[in-house]
C-alpha positions, 0 to 999 in steps of 0.5 A: 188377065192370063199372067193373074190367073197362071198366078192364082194358081200358081199360089194355090198348088204350091201353098200346103194344102192347110192354108189352101183350104183356109184361102177359100174357105175365107173366100166364101162370105159364109164361111167367112163370117163363120170362122170369124164368129167361132174364133170370137167364141174360143178366144172368149173360152181361152181369154174367160179370166181376162176378158169376163168383167165379174168373178161368175161365181160373185154373188150381188144379192141386191142386182138380183133379176136385174136387167141389161145395164152399162156394169151388167151389160146382160144383166144379172139372174136370180142370186145377182150374179153378172150374167155376161160373164157367166155365158163368158165361163160358159162359152169355156165350158160348152168349147171343152166339152165340144172338144174333148167329147168331139174329139175322143168319139173322133178317135174311137170311130176312127181306129175303129173304122181302119181296123173294121177297114183294113181287117178280116171279115171277121173283124169287121163283122163284130165292130159292126155289130158294136158300133150299131148296138151302140147307135141304137141305143137312144141317148137320153136314156143311154146317158140317164142310166150312166149318170145314175151310176156314177153321178152327174159331172163333166167327164160322165157327160164327155164319156157318154157323147163320145160313146154315142157319137164315135159310131157316126165317125166309124162309119164315114172311115170305114166305108171311106176305105173299104173305097180306098183299100183297091185303090191303086196307089193302096195296091202299090204300098201294099206291095212294096211292104208297107205295115198297116200302120204306115198303109193307113197313116200314110195313105188312107189318112189324107184322103179322109181329111175333108169328109172328117173335117165337114163331119167334125163341123157339123157334130160340134153343134149337135154335142154343145146342144146335148151338153147344154140340153142334159146340164138343162134336166141337171144331168150334166155340168153341174152348179155352181160351174157355168154352163149354158144350159144350167143357166138356160134351166134357171132361166125358163123358172124365173122366165116371167119375172127375169126373161133377159136370164132365159135370154142371155142364156139360150142366144150363144147356143143359138149362135155357135150352133148358126155358125158352126152348121154355116162352117160346115156347109162351107167345108163341104163346097171348099173340099168338093172336088167336083166344084175345086174342078169348076174353079 
């Protein structure tokens, strides 16, 4: 019994940190199921041309608004396009927007947070003012203003998401840096002449990975919801490009004649939102040092 326990502890302590986190995540039933669901969506997004049974924009007017069949598992829409193929290509659109939008927000927020936390009080106050001002803007109004100027497109949508979500990452990173900058290991690194850039990349960034991973997992479903909502309003991804949001808008128009269209578009949004929320909760448990210490 003692040997098994010792081996388990040794394996966790000697394995690279990323593998330890993954192992603990997969031991968590909720985290394991959420990870598998998300992986299935990611595979579908990457391999969309291979797994989609039909061209998502191929028209078949004779089959319009047909319910689920063996040939069309989710049925067809109002102009005869295969809904399963459009949902799969919509997955690619949703994850592309989520990846680029969250990635842009993460990069901008972390950069500004590091600068604010390590910089002078003047720089800190200026960046706090800028981020608080952006955070105070109503997202829909901000999006509509930019869309009216630049026109609805995926690029505009990604910029809106990045700009509106960057203040959240800025706050988390800035607060963590302010806590850590007086820690012994940071003071020691400064004493031996480490530059601000080296200090941020080598000593501060590794300590921010945990909170950032949880925040990203929680933000991705919000980004997917924003993309779907703006596309539903006609201000995001434009037809004929597949998007869960514009598919949902089409389904809403024909909800009485063909409710399966709205169901086919709405289910992926619900499933991904739940999966990423559960993943964020599982990551928070896995990365919580108090819970790790009790194991």
